[in-house]
C-alpha positions as CSV (number, residue, x, y, z in Angstrom):
1,M,31.7,36.6,4.7
2,K,34.9,34.6,4.2
3,F,35.9,33.8,0.6
4,R,37.6,30.7,-0.5
5,F,40.2,30.7,-3.3
6,L,41.2,27.6,-5.3
7,T,44.1,27.1,-7.7
8,V,44.4,23.7,-9.1
9,I,47.5,23.3,-11.3
10,L,48.2,20.1,-13.0
11,L,51.4,20.6,-15.0
12,P,52.3,17.8,-17.4
13,A,55.7,17.3,-18.9
14,L,55.6,20.2,-21.3
15,S,58.9,19.5,-23.1
16,G,59.3,23.1,-24.1
17,A,55.6,23.9,-24.9
18,A,54.7,27.4,-23.9
19,V,52.5,27.6,-20.8
20,P,49.9,30.5,-20.8
21,S,50.6,33.2,-18.3
22,W,47.1,32.9,-16.9
23,F,47.7,29.3,-16.1
24,V,50.9,30.1,-14.2
25,S,49.3,33.1,-12.4
26,P,45.5,32.5,-12.3
27,P,43.1,35.3,-11.5
28,E,41.6,35.8,-8.0
29,S,38.2,37.2,-7.3
30,A,35.7,37.8,-4.5
31,E,32.9,36.9,-6.9
32,K,34.2,33.7,-8.5
33,F,36.1,30.5,-7.9
34,Y,38.7,29.6,-10.5
35,F,39.7,26.1,-11.5
36,L,42.7,25.1,-13.7
37,A,43.3,21.9,-15.6
38,A,45.8,20.6,-18.1
39,A,45.9,17.4,-20.0
40,T,48.1,15.9,-22.8
41,S,47.5,13.6,-25.8
42,T,48.8,13.0,-29.3
43,D,45.3,13.8,-30.4
44,K,44.1,17.4,-29.9
45,S,40.4,16.6,-29.3
46,A,41.4,13.9,-26.8
47,A,43.5,16.3,-24.9
48,R,40.6,18.8,-24.7
49,K,38.2,16.1,-23.5
50,A,40.6,15.0,-20.8
51,S,41.2,18.6,-19.6
52,L,37.5,19.3,-19.5
53,R,36.8,16.1,-17.6
54,D,39.5,17.0,-15.0
55,T,37.9,20.5,-14.7
56,V,34.5,19.0,-13.8
57,V,36.0,16.4,-11.4
58,D,38.1,19.0,-9.5
59,S,35.4,21.6,-9.2
60,S,32.7,19.2,-8.2
61,S,35.0,17.6,-5.7
62,Y,35.8,21.0,-4.1
63,L,32.2,22.3,-4.1
64,G,30.7,19.0,-3.1
65,E,26.9,19.0,-2.7
66,Y,26.6,22.6,-3.8
67,F,28.0,21.9,-7.3
68,D,25.8,22.7,-10.3
69,R,27.4,21.6,-13.6
70,T,25.4,24.2,-15.6
71,L,27.1,27.1,-13.7
72,L,30.6,26.0,-14.5
73,E,31.9,28.4,-17.2
74,L,34.9,27.9,-19.4
75,V,36.8,31.2,-19.4
76,K,40.0,30.5,-21.3
77,E,41.4,27.6,-23.4
78,R,44.8,27.3,-24.9
79,Y,46.8,24.5,-26.7
80,G,50.5,23.9,-26.8
81,K,52.3,21.3,-28.9
82,D,55.7,19.7,-28.4
83,I,57.4,19.6,-31.8
84,K,59.6,16.6,-31.0
85,S,56.9,14.3,-29.6
86,G,53.9,15.7,-31.3
87,V,52.0,15.8,-28.0
88,Y,49.3,18.4,-27.5
89,T,48.6,20.0,-24.1
90,C,45.2,21.6,-23.5
91,Y,45.1,24.3,-20.8
92,M,41.8,25.4,-19.3
93,L,40.6,28.1,-16.9
94,S,37.0,27.8,-15.7
95,S,35.0,29.8,-13.2
96,Y,32.1,29.2,-10.8
97,P,30.0,31.9,-9.1
98,R,30.7,32.2,-5.4
99,S,27.2,33.7,-4.8
100,D,25.5,30.4,-5.8
101,T,27.6,28.4,-3.4
102,A,27.1,31.0,-0.6
103,E,23.4,31.0,-1.1
104,K,23.2,27.2,-1.1
105,E,25.3,27.1,2.1
106,L,22.9,29.6,3.8
107,R,19.9,27.5,2.7
108,A,21.6,24.3,3.9
109,E,22.5,25.8,7.2
110,W,18.9,27.1,7.6
111,R,17.6,23.7,6.7
112,R,19.9,22.0,9.3
113,K,18.6,24.4,12.0
114,E,15.0,23.8,11.0
115,I,15.4,20.1,11.0
116,K,17.0,20.3,14.5
117,A,14.2,22.5,15.8
118,I,11.5,20.1,14.5
119,F,13.3,17.0,15.8
120,V,14.3,18.5,19.2
121,S,10.9,20.0,19.8
122,A,9.0,16.8,19.0
123,V,11.3,14.7,21.3
124,K,11.2,17.1,24.2
125,K,7.4,17.6,24.1
126,S,6.7,13.8,23.7
127,K,8.9,13.0,26.6
128,K,7.1,15.5,28.8
129,L,3.7,14.1,27.7
130,A,4.8,10.5,28.3
131,A,6.1,11.4,31.8
132,R,2.6,12.5,32.7
133,D,1.2,9.2,31.2
134,R,-0.2,11.1,28.2
135,V,1.3,8.5,25.9
136,I,-1.3,8.7,23.2
137,E,-0.6,12.4,22.7
138,A,3.1,11.7,22.6
139,I,2.7,9.1,19.9
140,E,0.5,11.4,17.9
141,L,3.0,14.2,18.2
142,L,6.0,12.0,17.1
143,S,3.9,10.5,14.2
144,A,3.1,14.0,12.9
145,A,6.7,15.0,13.1
146,K,7.9,11.9,11.3
147,T,5.8,12.8,8.3
148,N,7.7,16.1,7.9
149,K,9.4,16.1,4.5
150,L,12.4,18.1,5.8
151,L,13.5,15.4,8.2
152,P,16.2,13.0,6.8
153,E,15.6,9.2,7.1
154,V,18.0,8.9,10.0
155,K,15.9,11.3,12.2
156,K,12.7,9.6,11.1
157,A,14.2,6.3,12.3
158,E,15.0,7.8,15.7
159,L,11.4,9.0,16.0
160,E,10.1,5.6,14.9
161,N,12.1,3.9,17.7
162,M,10.6,6.3,20.3
163,I,7.1,5.6,19.0
164,R,7.7,1.8,19.3
165,E,8.8,2.3,22.9
166,F,5.8,4.4,23.8
167,V,3.2,2.0,22.2
168,T,4.4,-0.8,24.5
169,R,2.6,1.1,27.3
170,V,-0.8,1.1,25.5
171,K,-2.8,-2.1,26.1
172,I,-6.0,-3.4,24.6
173,R,-7.6,-5.9,27.0
174,P,-10.6,-8.1,26.2
175,L,-13.3,-8.1,28.7
176,E,-15.2,-11.2,29.8
177,Y,-17.2,-12.6,26.9
178,P,-19.3,-15.7,25.9
179,H,-17.0,-18.3,24.4
180,A,-19.7,-20.2,22.6
181,G,-22.1,-19.2,19.8
182,N,-24.4,-20.6,17.1
183,T,-25.0,-19.8,13.5
184,K,-28.8,-19.7,14.0
185,A,-28.7,-16.9,16.6
186,E,-26.6,-13.8,17.4
187,L,-24.0,-14.1,20.1
188,R,-25.4,-13.5,23.6
189,G,-23.9,-10.6,25.3
190,E,-21.3,-8.2,23.9
191,L,-17.6,-8.3,23.0
192,G,-15.8,-5.4,24.8
193,V,-12.3,-4.1,25.3
194,L,-10.6,-1.7,27.7
195,V,-7.9,0.6,26.2
196,S,-5.5,2.0,28.8
197,V,-2.0,3.4,29.3
198,L,0.3,1.7,31.8
199,G,1.8,4.3,34.2
200,R,1.9,5.1,37.8
201,V,-1.8,4.2,37.7
202,D,-3.4,2.6,34.7
203,K,-5.1,5.4,32.7
204,P,-8.1,4.7,30.5
205,V,-7.9,6.1,27.0
206,R,-10.9,8.0,25.7
207,G,-11.8,8.7,22.1
208,M,-9.8,5.9,20.4
209,N,-11.3,4.5,17.2
210,M,-11.6,0.7,17.5
211,T,-12.2,-1.7,14.6
212,F,-13.7,-5.2,15.2
213,G,-13.4,-7.9,12.6
214,F,-12.9,-11.6,11.9
215,T,-9.5,-13.3,11.5
216,R,-11.1,-16.7,11.4
217,N,-14.7,-17.6,10.2
218,S,-16.8,-14.6,9.1
219,G,-20.1,-12.9,10.1
220,F,-21.7,-9.7,11.0
221,I,-20.4,-7.4,13.7
222,D,-22.6,-4.5,14.7
223,P,-21.1,-1.9,14.6
224,P,-17.7,-2.8,13.2
225,F,-16.3,0.6,14.3
226,V,-16.7,2.1,17.7
227,T,-15.0,4.7,19.9
228,T,-13.8,4.2,23.5
229,D,-15.8,6.1,26.1
230,K,-14.4,8.1,29.0
231,K,-13.7,4.8,30.8
232,G,-11.7,3.5,27.9
233,L,-14.4,1.0,27.0
234,A,-15.8,-0.1,23.6
235,S,-18.2,-2.9,22.8
236,V,-20.0,-4.5,19.9
237,K,-22.6,-7.2,19.2
238,V,-22.0,-10.2,16.9
239,R,-25.3,-10.5,15.0
240,R,-24.3,-13.5,12.9
241,F,-21.7,-16.3,12.4
242,N,-21.6,-17.5,8.9
243,R,-20.5,-21.1,9.6
244,A,-19.9,-23.5,12.4
245,G,-16.4,-24.1,13.8
246,E,-13.9,-21.8,15.6
247,A,-14.2,-18.1,15.1
248,V,-11.6,-15.5,16.1
249,I,-12.5,-11.9,16.3
250,F,-10.0,-9.1,16.8
251,A,-10.3,-5.5,18.2
252,K,-7.6,-3.0,17.2
253,I,-7.0,0.7,17.2
254,S,-7.6,2.2,13.7
255,N,-6.3,5.7,12.9
256,A,-5.1,6.6,9.4
257,R,-3.6,9.8,10.7
258,V,-1.4,7.8,13.1
259,P,-0.5,4.5,11.4
260,E,1.9,3.6,14.2
261,F,-1.1,2.6,16.4
262,S,-1.1,-0.6,14.4
263,Y,2.0,-1.7,16.4
264,I,-0.2,-2.2,19.5
265,P,-1.2,-5.8,19.7
266,P,-5.0,-6.2,19.2
267,A,-7.3,-8.0,21.6
268,R,-8.6,-11.4,20.4
269,F,-11.8,-13.3,21.2
270,Q,-12.0,-17.0,20.5
271,I,-15.5,-18.4,20.1
272,E,-16.7,-22.0,19.3
273,V,-19.6,-21.8,16.9
274,G,-22.1,-24.5,16.7
275,G,-25.1,-25.1,14.4
276,G,-25.2,-25.6,10.6
277,R,-24.6,-23.4,7.7
278,V,-27.4,-20.8,7.2
279,A,-28.5,-20.1,3.6
280,V,-28.9,-16.5,2.5
281,M,-31.4,-17.5,-0.2
282,K,-32.4,-20.3,-2.5
283,G,-33.5,-20.4,-6.1
284,V,-33.9,-22.4,-9.3
285,M,-32.9,-22.0,-12.9
286,P,-34.5,-24.0,-15.8
287,V,-31.8,-24.6,-18.4
288,R,-32.2,-25.7,-22.0
289,R,-29.5,-26.7,-24.4
290,G,-28.5,-24.0,-26.9
291,R,-29.8,-21.2,-24.7
292,I,-28.0,-19.0,-22.2
293,K,-30.0,-18.5,-18.9
294,K,-29.3,-15.5,-16.7
295,Q,-30.5,-14.5,-13.2
296,N,-29.8,-11.3,-11.5
297,I,-30.0,-11.3,-7.7
298,V,-30.1,-7.9,-6.0
299,L,-28.2,-7.8,-2.7
300,L,-30.0,-5.6,-0.1
301,E,-28.8,-4.2,3.2
302,D,-31.5,-2.3,5.2
303,N,-33.7,-2.7,2.1
304,L,-31.2,-0.7,0.0
305,P,-29.2,-2.2,-2.8
306,V,-25.4,-2.7,-2.3
307,G,-24.7,-4.9,-5.3
308,V,-26.0,-7.4,-7.8
309,L,-25.0,-11.1,-8.2
310,L,-25.2,-12.2,-11.8
311,L,-25.6,-16.0,-12.5
312,E,-25.3,-17.3,-16.0
313,T,-25.5,-20.8,-17.4
314,D,-24.7,-21.9,-21.0
315,L,-25.6,-25.6,-21.8
316,R,-24.0,-26.9,-25.0
317,P,-24.0,-30.5,-26.5
318,D,-20.5,-31.1,-25.1
319,K,-20.4,-29.1,-21.9
320,M,-22.1,-26.8,-19.4
321,G,-20.6,-23.5,-18.4
322,I,-21.6,-21.6,-15.3
323,S,-20.4,-18.1,-14.2
324,A,-21.0,-15.9,-11.2
325,K,-20.2,-12.2,-10.9
326,I,-20.7,-9.6,-8.2
327,V,-21.2,-6.0,-9.3
328,P,-21.1,-3.5,-6.4
329,T,-23.7,-0.8,-7.0
330,K,-26.4,1.2,-5.4
331,D,-28.1,1.9,-8.7
332,I,-29.9,-1.2,-10.1
333,A,-31.8,0.7,-12.8
334,G,-29.9,-1.1,-15.6
335,F,-30.6,-4.6,-14.2
336,V,-33.6,-6.9,-14.6
337,V,-34.3,-8.1,-11.1
338,D,-35.0,-11.8,-10.8
339,K,-34.4,-12.3,-7.1
340,Q,-33.5,-10.4,-3.9
341,A,-31.3,-11.4,-1.1
342,H,-31.1,-9.6,2.2
343,V,-27.6,-9.4,3.4
344,A,-26.0,-7.5,6.3
345,G,-22.5,-6.5,7.3
346,I,-20.8,-7.4,4.0
347,K,-18.3,-5.6,1.8
348,T,-18.7,-6.2,-1.9
349,S,-16.1,-5.8,-4.6
350,E,-16.2,-6.6,-8.2
351,I,-15.3,-10.3,-8.7
352,S,-16.2,-13.0,-11.2
353,K,-15.6,-16.8,-11.4
354,N,-16.6,-19.4,-13.9
355,F,-16.1,-23.1,-14.6
356,S,-17.3,-25.7,-17.1
357,V,-18.1,-29.4,-16.8
358,S,-18.5,-32.1,-19.5
359,A,-22.2,-32.7,-20.2
360,A,-21.6,-36.4,-20.4
361,K,-20.4,-36.5,-16.8
362,I,-23.2,-34.6,-15.2
363,K,-25.5,-36.8,-13.1
364,E,-28.7,-35.9,-11.2
365,G,-27.8,-34.7,-7.7
366,D,-24.3,-33.5,-8.7
367,N,-23.4,-30.2,-7.0
368,F,-20.9,-27.6,-8.0
369,S,-19.4,-24.7,-6.0
370,I,-18.5,-21.2,-7.1
371,E,-16.9,-18.8,-4.5
372,V,-17.4,-15.1,-5.2
373,E,-16.3,-13.2,-2.1
374,P,-18.0,-12.8,0.3
375,F,-20.4,-15.6,-0.9
376,E,-20.4,-19.2,-2.0
377,V,-22.9,-20.4,-4.5
378,I,-23.8,-24.1,-4.4
379,I,-25.4,-25.3,-7.6
380,I,-27.3,-28.7,-7.7
381,A,-28.2,-30.5,-11.0
382,Q,-31.8,-31.8,-10.9
383,K,-34.4,-33.3,-13.3
384,L,-32.0,-34.1,-16.1
385,K,-33.5,-35.1,-19.5
386,R,-30.9,-36.7,-21.7
387,E,-30.9,-37.5,-25.3
388,T,-28.6,-38.8,-28.1
389,I,-28.0,-36.4,-31.0
390,K,-26.1,-36.6,-34.2
391,I,-23.2,-34.2,-34.7
392,P,-21.8,-33.7,-38.2
393,L,-18.5,-35.4,-38.7
394,S,-18.6,-36.6,-35.0
395,G,-21.3,-39.2,-35.0
396,Q,-23.7,-39.7,-32.2
397,K,-23.3,-38.0,-28.8
398,D,-25.0,-38.5,-25.5
399,T,-26.0,-35.1,-24.1
400,I,-28.5,-33.1,-22.0
401,R,-31.5,-31.5,-23.5
402,Q,-32.7,-29.7,-20.4
403,M,-32.5,-29.8,-16.7
404,L,-33.3,-27.8,-13.5
405,L,-30.5,-26.2,-11.6
406,K,-31.1,-25.5,-7.9
407,Y,-28.8,-23.0,-6.3
408,V,-28.2,-21.9,-2.7
409,L,-26.4,-18.7,-1.7
410,F,-24.2,-18.9,1.5
411,Y,-22.0,-16.4,3.2
412,R,-18.4,-17.6,3.1
C-alpha cells in the first residue's frame, strides 16, 4: 500500500519570534497524516482560532470525502510573540489516522465496483431480453435495479431513460365495443383490451394486471381488476352507469412493484349514456322545531355492510341545519339502523358535509343537495306548517313548526 505524506507550512512574518523545531521539520509516519498551520493576531485567542480553522480547512481539503472531523487530533501547540509589534503567532501540529482513510477508500472502491456490476448487469440483461421481444421482463428487471439504494441518482436516471424507451413498445389496444349505453340497464357486451409488445411479430402479453375505471361519469365495472390471458386479452362488464351523458372508461396496467408501467398510455372507451338518473333509495324524515332528527342508512354490497350514511337535521326558529356523513365500516353493531341501501362497486371513505338555510326562506317544494362521495343526497321540503312566535328582545318571528323532508340518494 502506498502512503501519502503531507506537510502544510504557512509561515507568517515572524519578526524574530522563535519557530518550533517540529514546525520546521514535521514528523513523518506510515500510520498518520500530519498537518501544520500557523496564524497571527494581536489577540492570543484569535490567533489560536485562526490556526485551528486553517488546520481543519487544509486537512478536509486534502482528505476530501473521507474526512471525519472527530478523528483530527491536535498533537502540539506553541505560541510565539513579537515584542516590537505585540503580534502573537499560534503554531499547530495535528494528526489524522491513515488507517481510517485507507479503509474508507477500500469501501468506496468496493462500492464503485458493486454499483458498476449492478448497473452493467441490468443493462446487458435487459437489452438481451428486449432483443428477443421480452420487453416486459426487461422493464421489470430495470425497475428492480433502479430501486437499489447503492445506485447514485445519475445511474438511476440512465435506467429510467431505458425503461421509457422500452415501454413505447408495449401497447394497450381497445377491442370493438358498444358505443351507447343506458342508465337503466347494464352495457350490452364487454369492454376488452389486447396487450402486446411490438417486435418482429406482435407478441401478446400474458399475466398483466389490468385496472378498468371511469375518467368521466361513474358506475359499476365488474370486475374492476382483471389479468390478461395467454392471448393478451382482458375484458370486463359495465353493470351500471350512474348518470346520463358521456362516459369515458380507461384500461391501464397496474403493478405496484413496477410503477413504470404507468408510462404506457391506457386504452380508452367513449360511451354515450342515455336514460335518466337512477335513485339508489328514497326516504322521508319528519322534522319538528327544537328537535334533532337522525337517520342511519346502512350501505350494503352483496348483502354485507360496507358503510353507514348518517343524515341529521336540526330545525331552529331562525334556520335549519342539515348534515350528511359517511362512515366506512363492516361492523354496524353500534348503529341504530333506520334504512338500508343496496350499492355495488363503490369505494367509501369517511367524509362529511353540512349546510344551513334560513327558516324564513324555505318554501314547500324547495330542494337542497349534499354531495358526499360517492353519493349525492337530494332533500325536498314538503308539508310545511308555519307559525309566528315571540322571541324575547326580538319581537315576533315567522318560522316553521314542523315539516316533512323527502330525500333521494343517488350515485354521483
